C-alpha positions, -999 to 999 in steps of 0.1 A, spaced: -20 346 596 10 367 587 44 370 603 54 403 618 89 417 614 111 414 644 113 445 665 146 464 666 150 458 703 147 420 702 159 398 674 163 424 647 146 429 614 157 402 592 142 398 558 136 363 569 104 375 586 89 392 555 71 362 541 35 355 544 28 319 554 33 294 525 46 322 502 79 321 484 110 341 494 106 378 490 121 391 458 140 419 476 157 394 499 167 372 470 181 402 452 201 413 483 214 377 490 226 374 454 242 408 456 262 399 488 272 365 474 284 382 441 303 409 461 320 381 481 330 363 449 342 395 433 362 405 464 378 371 464 388 375 427 403 410 435 422 396 464 436 367 443 447 392 416 462 415 443 481 388 461 492 372 427 506 406 416 524 410 449 538 375 447 550 380 412 567 414 419 582 402 452 597 367 448 606 364 485 570 370 494 553 340 511 526 322 490 503 317 520 482 349 515 477 339 478 466 304 488 442 319 514 427 343 488 424 315 463 406 293 488 383 322 498 375 329 461 366 292 455 344 290 486 326 323 478 320 312 442 307 278 453 282 294 477 271 318 449 266 291 423 255 261 443 233 273 471 199 290 472 190 322 491 186 314 528 181 335 558 207 336 586 195 321 618 197 333 653 228 312 661 261 306 645 249 277 623 262 262 591 248 290 570 266 316 591 298 296 591 301 292 553 294 329 546 301 353 575 324 329 593 345 323 563 348 360 557 359 367 593 385 339 593 399 349 559 402 386 566 416 380 601 443 356 586 452 382 559 454 409 585 477 388 606 500 379 576 502 413 560 532 425 581 518 460 584 521 465 546 483 463 539 454 471 562 426 446 557 404 460 585 379 478 562 370 444 546 353 434 579 324 458 569 312 432 544 304 403 569 290 428 594 266 442 567 257 408 555 249 396 591 229 428 597 207 426 566 204 389 561 202 380 598 188 392 630 200 421 652 214 396 676 234 380 649 246 414 636 258 424 671 275 391 676 293 394 643 304 430 652 316 417 686 336 390 668 353 415 645 362 437 675 377 407 694 397 397 664 411 432 660 420 435 697 436 400 695 457 412 666 467 443 684 477 422 715 497 399 693 516 429 678 523 443 712 540 410 721 560 407 689 572 443 687 590 463 715 578 497 705 545 514 714 514 496 700 488 520 714 478 531 679 469 495 670 446 493 701 430 526 692 425 514 656 409 482 669 386 502 692 375 526 665 370 499 640 350 478 665 328 508 673 323 514 637 312 478 632 287 481 660 273 513 645 271 498 610 254 466 623 228 486 642 221 511 614 220 484 587 197 463 609 173 493 612 173 499 575 167 463 568 138 463 592 124 493 574 128 475 541 112 444 556 81 464 568 77 481 535 79 449 515 55 431 539 30 459 535 34 459 498 28 421 497 -3 425 518 -16 453 497 -10 432 465 -27 402 480 -56 423 492 -59 439 458 -58 406 440 -84 390 463 -106 421 459 -102 420 421 -112 383 421 -142 389 444 -153 418 422 -150 397 391 -170 369 407 -197 392 419 -200 410 386 -201 377 367 -229 363 389 -251 394 387 -284 391 369 -281 427 357 -258 434 328 -228 456 332 -207 471 304 -178 495 304 -177 517 273 -151 543 264 -157 575 244 -152 558 211 -179 533 220 -154 504 224 -166 479 250 -138 475 274 -154 447 295 -188 432 300 -202 405 323 -221 373 310 -255 388 319 -248 418 295 -241 394 266 -273 375 274 -294 407 275 -279 419 243 -284 386 226 -247 381 219 -228 348 219 -200 338 243 -174 342 215 -180 379 215 -164 383 249 -130 372 235 -127 398 208 -129 436 210 -162 450 197 -180 483 194 -216 493 200 -217 507 164 -213 472 150 -250 465 157 -274 486 136 -303 480 160 -284 495 190 -287 531 180 -307 540 211 -281 524 234 -253 543 215 -272 576 220 -274 570 258 -237 563 261 -228 593 239 -251 616 259 -234 604 291 -199 612 278 -210 645 263 -228 658 294 -207 640 319 -238 632 338 -255 599 347 -284 588 325 -314 565 330 -340 555 304 -360 526 291 -353 515 255 -356 487 231 -328 472 210 -332 450 180 -306 423 173 -301 406 140 -326 378 135 -340 384 170 -370 402 185 -370 434 204 -354 434 238 -368 459 263 -341 471 287 -338 497 315 -304 515 311 -286 534 338 -251 549 333 -224 561 356 -191 578 347 -157 569 362 -133 595 375 -99 593 357 -70 587 381 -46 603 357 -48 635 337 -44 616 304 -67 587 312 -100 584 294 -134 587 312 -153 555 310 -190 550 310 -204 521 331 -237 509 317 -261 490 340 -288 470 321 -319 454 335 -344 433 317 -378 449 320 -394 414 319 -375 405 350 -386 437 367 -422 429 357 -418 394 371 -406 407 405 -436 431 404 -459 401 398 -443 383 427 -450 412 450 -486 411 438 -487 374 447 -475 382 482 -502 408 485 -527 382 474 -515 359 502 -521 387 527 -556 392 514 -565 355 515 -582 357 549 -604 385 539 -612 368 506 -622 336 525 -645 356 547 -661 376 519 -666 347 495 -672 316 516 -699 332 538 -721 341 507 -715 307 493 -726 290 524 -758 311 524 -764 302 487 -760 265 494 -783 266 525 -809 286 507 -808 263 477 -813 233 500 -843 249 517 -857 258 483 -853 222 470 -874 209 499 -905 227 486 -901 219 449 -918 189 433 -913 194 395 -883 175 381 -871 205 360 -869 227 391 -852 200 411 -826 197 383 -820 234 385 -815 234 422 -792 204 418 -771 224 392 -769 253 417 -757 230 444 -731 213 422 -717 246 409 -717 262 444 -697 232 457 -673 235 427 -669 272 433 -662 266 470 -635 240 460 -619 264 435 -618 292 462 -603 267 486 -575 258 461 -568 294 452 -565 304 489 -542 274 496 -520 283 466 -519 320 477 -509 310 512 -482 286 500 -475 296 464 -445 274 458 -462 240 466 -497 230 475 -484 201 495 -506 174 508 -533 178 481 -559 150 482 -557 124 454 -564 89 443 -556 64 416 -578 73 386 -582 62 350 -566 89 329 -583 80 296 -618 78 312 -615 112 329 -599 129 298 -627 116 275 -654 128 299 -638 163 304 -633 167 266 -670 157 259 -683 182 285 -660 209 271 -672 203 236 -708 206 247 -702 238 266 -681 255 239 -699 240 208 -665 229 195 -669 198 174 -644 193 146 -616 214 160 -610 190 189 -595 156 182 -589 131 210 -565 104 201 -575 71 217 -549 52 238 -541 16 232 -537 8 270 -552 19 303 -533 44 324 -537 46 361 -523 78 377 -524 95 411 -544 126 408 -577 143 419 -605 142 393 -617 177 399 -581 191 397 -576 171 365 -608 187 351 -597 222 359 -562 216 344 -576 201 312 -603 227 308 -578 255 313 -554 240 287 -583 235 262 -595 271 267 -560 284 260 -557 262 229 -590 274 216 -580 310 221 -549 307 199 -558 278 175 -569 283 139 -603 266 146 -599 242 117 -604 204 119 -580 187 143 -565 221 152 -567 210 189 -554 175 197 -555 157 231 -536 125 236 -522 102 263 -490 84 258 -463 65 277 -428 78 280 -402 51 275 -375 65 298 -362 57 332 -349 92 339 -383 107 346 -403 99 377 -436 102 357 -441 78 328 -476 87 317 -480 120 298 -511 140 288 -505 162 258 -527 191 247 -516 204 213 -529 233 191 -517 248 158 -512 283 172 -482 304 162 -450 303 182 -448 322 215 -427 353 219 -395 345 239 -405 371 265 -439 353 269 -424 318 270 -399 328 297 -427 338 321 -454 314 309 -461 298 343 -456 329 365 -486 343 384 -504 374 370 -485 371 337 -507 370 305 -504 382 269 -542 387 269 -554 418 288 -587 400 296 -570 372 315 -559 373 351 -527 354 344 -534 328 371 -546 299 350 -514 283 340 -498 291 373 -526 274 393 -525 244 369 -488 240 374 -491 242 412 -519 217 412 -497 193 391 -468 197 415 -491 191 445 -498 156 431 -462 149 420 -469 157 383 -449 180 361 -462 205 336 -441 217 307 -444 235 274 -427 228 240 -430 235 204 -438 204 184 -455 192 151 -486 171 146 -502 155 116 -531 174 101 -545 165 66 -515 142 59 -491 171 66 -470 179 96 -480 212 112 -460 230 139 -478 241 171 -478 246 208 -479 216 231 -485 215 269 -475 182 286 -485 169 320 -463 140 332 -481 121 359 -469 101 389 -482 66 395 -479 68 433 -487 94 460 -460 121 462 -462 123 500 -471 99 528 -508 98 535 -520 122 562 -545 111 588 -578 129 587 -573 140 623 -542 159 612 -559 179 585 -565 215 593 -594 231 575 -587 263 555 -600 295 570 
């Protein structure tokens, strides 16, 4: 909330009302206050010199006016040096008495003692102006009335002391009093105008400062990079996202730099130069190459600022977007579309599956040979497994962030890992490439056996795709993490000696529909991670080294950190709702 200046018809302007709440004194008021106090001290010094000269040239002159002027000079100098700027109140308080009051008493005393040799009436303009500008309109009018009363009192005293006509003194008192009232009103209006202008200036400065801070915070928090570049390709400013997209360190923001300093940024320089040359916005997709870094694919849009002055330079504002982020948003939209299609998928896939299972059961009733029964049993098992896979995919599509409430039980991790690895070796004919490191202790974890099989088979398939195929190029191990900071203490590791992942691939590794292989759907790692989170486990990727042929070889490692207890309270069977 802000204070409004007093209206001219009520308590007057007063620079006392110019402050915003909890803000310091206005600079204009302080300047005027010091100017008035300096004028009072200077006037006191002039009066002391004047009365001193009169007293020196006229020995019979009384020393009383000199003493009054000396006291006034001392009081005015003390107020100037020892007090701080203060507003005059609405009443004749201490602040008014030691400034305006002292002036009125001093000038009235000098006027009474001058014996018609010197007219001190013009000096009353100083206290009237001071009360009008530093106080309210009521205070100004009261001061003008006080001056008028003092002048009329002096004229009355002269009419008593002298026998001749004193009409001129009363006329002078009336004219001087009228002038004081006019001065007080006009000065009060001018001060009110000054108050209003200063208040608007303060509000404008405050609004500008707040808007500048808000703009800086918004620009700094944007995921898109923003750069301001002049015609000489000097970067005037840039937000943190721009430095991240360009692969620069934080120290680069503290020192001026040019786009020409990076040899791999020629395409970006060409876009900025084209914008300045044609004075038209540009938009394009380009790749920049940083020193010691891979290619960064960006979408660049430029806008030109309008110079506010004729000599000001036109600046180019460059907006940068990471194409990988754009692709990630596109994949998210695709995932949403997958969720909308889940009901149709359930109808189209589950009904044929049910027919296959029923037909297989009827066929098994008429078969007698063991080989044929084994085949029908295989059909039944795979149909049931396919139905469970469809059920999990539909559940993840309908709630992609967390497959909450997934069924689970306490299982032996080593036993299930060994069984899945043996089955995977038989199906893929991989013998020497896979190495399973035995664990010295038994690990019981909370998980679903079929979900664990799907996760491990998916990780092994990925490892096989990128591994060298040599002996022990794929390693599976179970270990215990000796830390209290993680909720899961048992970890399943699947390592392969494949090459390092591109940073753009690693950043979106667990996102749906993202894959570096055109033959893959991009859902494998995403579904594995969601299955892990539904059981309270955590899946992560890191670059690590393993021992192969007595040498340490770098490779890619996927870790699954399990929980030893259910992540959610058990749900009663009556509360479970079957999937569509």
